[in-house]
C-alpha positions in Angstrom: -17.6 19.5 16.8 -16.2 16.9 14.5 -15.0 13.6 15.4 -11.9 12.5 15.4 -12.4 9.8 12.5 -14.1 11.9 10.2 -11.4 14.8 10.5 -8.9 12.0 9.3 -11.3 10.9 6.5 -11.4 14.6 5.3 -7.9 15.2 5.6 -7.0 12.1 3.5 -9.6 12.9 0.9 -8.1 16.2 0.7 -4.4 14.9 0.5 -5.6 12.7 -2.4 -7.4 15.3 -4.2 -4.5 17.8 -4.1 -2.1 14.9 -5.3 -4.6 14.0 -7.8 -4.7 17.7 -9.2 -0.6 18.1 -8.8 -0.3 14.9 -10.9 -3.0 16.0 -13.6 -1.2 19.2 -14.6 2.6 17.6 -13.9 1.2 14.9 -16.6 0.2 17.3 -19.3 -3.0 18.3 -18.9 -6.4 17.3 -20.8 -4.5 17.2 -24.1 -1.7 14.7 -23.2 -3.6 11.7 -24.3 -4.4 13.1 -27.7 -2.3 11.7 -30.6 -0.3 14.4 -32.6 -0.1 13.4 -35.9 1.3 15.2 -38.7 -1.7 16.1 -41.0 0.2 16.0 -44.3 1.6 12.2 -43.5 -0.2 9.6 -45.3 0.1 5.9 -44.4 2.0 5.3 -47.5 4.7 7.9 -46.9 5.1 7.1 -43.6 5.8 3.5 -44.5 8.0 4.3 -46.8 9.9 6.6 -44.2 10.2 3.3 -42.2 11.3 1.2 -45.3 7.9 -0.8 -45.3 5.6 -1.1 -47.9 1.6 -1.2 -47.3 -0.2 -3.8 -49.2 -4.2 -3.9 -49.3 -6.0 -6.8 -47.0 -7.5 -9.4 -49.0 -11.3 -9.2 -49.6 -13.7 -11.3 -47.2 -15.0 -14.4 -48.5 -18.5 -14.0 -50.2 -19.4 -17.0 -47.8 -17.8 -17.1 -44.5 -17.3 -20.2 -42.5 -19.1 -20.2 -38.9 
């Protein structure tokens, strides 16, 4: 026979597991954190759509200061 403290722990752990599983499926499953980018959209077209301009970064100096 199980002790009351062990039974409470197992009941609490089971409730936590069920709550986590339900939350996982409500939130969208495994693919909910992946980026859904349009594959035909480039940086330049996205910037133009937002009214911005893409400019290249300056090259690094040959000797970087420490």
